[in-house]
C-alpha positions as CSV (number, residue, x, y, z in Angstrom):
1,M,94.2,125.0,68.1
2,H,92.7,122.2,70.2
3,L,92.3,121.4,73.9
4,E,95.2,118.9,74.6
5,L,94.6,117.8,78.2
6,T,92.3,118.3,81.2
7,A,93.3,117.1,84.6
8,I,91.5,114.7,86.8
9,V,92.7,114.6,90.4
10,V,93.0,111.0,91.6
11,E,94.0,109.3,94.8
12,E,96.6,107.0,93.2
13,Y,98.0,106.5,89.7
14,D,97.8,102.8,89.1
15,P,94.2,102.2,90.1
16,A,93.2,105.2,87.9
17,I,95.2,103.9,85.0
18,E,93.5,100.5,85.4
19,F,90.0,102.1,85.5
20,F,90.5,104.4,82.4
21,T,92.3,101.7,80.3
22,R,90.4,98.6,81.3
23,A,86.9,99.8,82.2
24,L,86.6,102.7,79.7
25,G,88.9,101.4,77.0
26,F,91.2,104.4,76.9
27,D,94.9,104.2,75.7
28,L,97.7,104.9,78.1
29,V,99.6,107.5,76.2
30,E,102.3,108.5,78.7
31,D,103.5,107.5,82.1
32,S,106.7,109.4,82.9
33,P,108.5,110.4,86.1
34,A,107.9,114.0,87.2
35,V,108.4,116.2,90.2
36,S,105.8,118.1,92.2
37,T,105.8,121.8,91.6
38,I,104.4,122.3,95.1
39,N,107.0,120.5,97.2
40,G,109.5,118.8,94.9
41,T,108.4,115.3,95.7
42,P,108.4,112.6,93.0
43,K,105.2,112.3,90.9
44,R,104.3,110.9,87.5
45,W,103.0,112.5,84.3
46,V,100.2,110.1,83.3
47,V,98.1,110.7,80.2
48,V,95.2,108.6,79.0
49,R,92.8,109.3,76.1
50,P,90.2,107.5,74.1
51,P,91.5,105.7,71.0
52,G,92.1,108.1,68.1
53,A,91.3,111.2,70.2
54,Q,93.5,114.3,70.3
55,T,92.3,115.4,73.8
56,G,93.5,113.4,76.8
57,L,93.2,113.3,80.5
58,L,96.1,114.0,82.8
59,L,95.7,111.7,85.8
60,A,97.1,113.9,88.6
61,R,97.6,112.4,92.0
62,A,96.4,114.7,94.7
63,D,99.3,116.8,96.1
64,G,98.3,118.0,99.6
65,E,95.1,118.5,101.5
66,R,93.5,121.1,99.2
67,Q,93.8,118.8,96.2
68,E,92.6,115.8,98.2
69,T,89.3,117.5,98.9
70,A,88.8,117.9,95.1
71,I,89.0,114.1,94.4
72,G,85.6,113.1,93.0
73,N,84.2,116.6,93.2
74,Q,86.0,118.5,90.5
75,T,82.7,119.9,89.0
76,A,80.8,120.4,92.3
77,G,78.6,117.3,91.8
78,R,77.6,118.1,88.2
79,V,78.3,115.9,85.2
80,G,81.6,117.4,84.1
81,F,82.9,114.9,81.5
82,F,81.2,113.6,78.4
83,L,82.2,110.4,76.6
84,R,80.7,109.9,73.2
85,V,80.8,106.4,71.8
86,D,79.8,104.9,68.4
87,D,77.9,102.0,69.8
88,F,76.2,102.9,73.1
89,D,74.8,99.5,73.9
90,V,78.2,97.7,73.4
91,A,80.1,100.4,75.4
92,Y,77.5,100.3,78.2
93,A,77.6,96.5,78.4
94,R,81.4,96.5,78.5
95,M,81.6,99.2,81.1
96,L,78.9,97.5,83.2
97,S,80.8,94.2,83.1
98,A,84.0,96.0,84.1
99,G,82.3,97.3,87.3
100,V,81.7,100.9,86.3
101,V,79.2,102.5,88.7
102,F,76.2,103.8,86.8
103,L,73.9,106.2,88.7
104,E,70.8,105.6,86.6
105,E,69.3,103.5,83.8
106,P,70.1,104.5,80.2
107,R,67.6,106.9,78.7
108,T,66.9,108.5,75.3
109,E,67.2,112.2,74.9
110,P,66.8,114.4,71.8
111,Y,70.7,114.3,71.5
112,G,70.8,110.5,71.8
113,R,71.2,107.7,74.4
114,V,72.7,108.8,77.7
115,V,73.5,107.4,81.1
116,V,75.5,108.9,84.0
117,F,78.4,107.1,85.5
118,Q,81.2,107.7,88.0
119,D,84.9,107.5,87.4
120,I,87.2,105.9,89.9
121,A,87.5,109.2,91.8
122,G,83.7,109.7,92.0
123,N,83.4,112.4,89.2
124,R,80.2,112.2,87.2
125,W,80.3,111.5,83.5
126,D,77.7,111.2,80.7
127,L,78.1,108.2,78.4
128,L,76.6,109.4,75.1
129,G,75.6,107.4,72.0
């Protein structure tokens, strides 16, 4: 058993794909046509994941006002996503040069190096090394 996907509500697919693949280095695993279960309108099934990972992210375009209010606030302002990397300094430098918004300076904690950043939707993540 493993957790296969978790959804991140985004405003639009293509900028989210660009952020996760270019800025974070994720792989685009799937980008297929789909249909909204709410109103039958066309959507896409977009999955990204870190290289070699089993668990991925479903980039879900907001469907209606209720979902639009969740963009960037899926975990009520808390860090809700945790990205562990092998080489913290290299990943941090790459992400910084790609325009990722960091909310603080990197720090060292008992569990390793950490810095908080925002994804394209505004959700808070920990980069861990």
